[in-house]
N, C-alpha and C positions, 0 to 999 in steps of 0.2 A: 887448659882450653886448647882444642885442636883447631887449626886453620887449614881446611882442605883447599887444594888447588891454588896455592900461592907460591911465590918464589921468594926465598929468604935472600936478603941483600944487605950489604954493609953500606950502601949508598945513603947519604944523609937524607932524611925526610923532614922537611920543615913543617911547622904548624900551618894548616891550610893547604899543604902540598903545592907549594909554588915552584917545585922543581920540574924537571922534564922527564922524558921517557927513560927507561932502563934499556941500554943497548949493549950488544956484544962487541967483540973486538973488530968485527966487520961492519959495524954501524947499523946492524939490523935491530929493530925494536923487538925486545923479548918480553917486556912487561911495562906496567905503569905503577911506579911506587905509590902506595896508598896508605900504609899503616906502619907506624913506628911502635916497637914494643915498649911497654911501660916499665918504669923503674920506680916501684913503690917507695924506696928509701929516698929518692931524689924528688919525688912528686912530679915527674915528667917522663919524657922519653928516655929509653935506654940507648946510649950512644952506640952506633954501629950495628944495631939490630932492627932491620925493617923488613917489610913484606911488600911484594908487588903482585898485582893482578897479571896473570900470564897474557902475553900478546894475543894468543888464539882466542881467549875469552873476550878480550877487548874488541877484537875484530868481529866476533860473532854478535855481541851486544850492540856494537855500533851499526852493524848491518841491519839488525832488527829495528833500531831507532830510525835509521834512514829509510828503510823499506816500508815499515808499517806505522811509524810515528810513535811506537811504544815497544816495550820489551814484551814479547809474547812467550818466550821460553828462557827463563833465567838459569835453567839447569840445576835448580835447587829444589830440595824436597819441600812439599807442602801438604798439609792435611785438609785444608778447607774448613777450619773451625775458628770460632772466636772463643777466647778463654778469659777467665777472671781468676785472680789470686785467691787462695784460701788461707785461713789462719794456721793450717797444718803444714804449710810450705808447699803444697801441691797446687794444682790448677783445677778449675771447674769448667767443663765445656758448657758454654752458654748458648752457642748457636752452631749448627752444622750447615755449611753452604751446600745448596742443592746442586747436584751433579759433581761435587768435589770428591776427592778420594775417600774422605770419611763417610760421606753419604753412600758412596758405591760399596763401601765395606759394611753398610748397614749399622753404622754407629749412630745411635739415636739418643735423644734427650729423654730422660725419665723424670716425671714430676716428683717433687718431694725432696 
């Protein structure tokens, strides 16, 4: 599994992330620790392998929340569809959001 736009860190990440910011040697915030790598053999977190959201991403999202009361641009890809699982392991598009990327690409639903 690929994790785009994260900083790998050896800083401990507690369950519930009760820790603080990830800072550099000058005390500048460079990220917010958020995810610990899993260790399937131990059934928990892998010691010393964690990931942080970069500081510039945190500043951007926080600015949106403060300015507009919601996230208006997460910088993540989206299709604008609703899907359901199939027995073959794929997905079935059940709804296309009007005005979304899938609708703009003329992805339609076909009966049957």
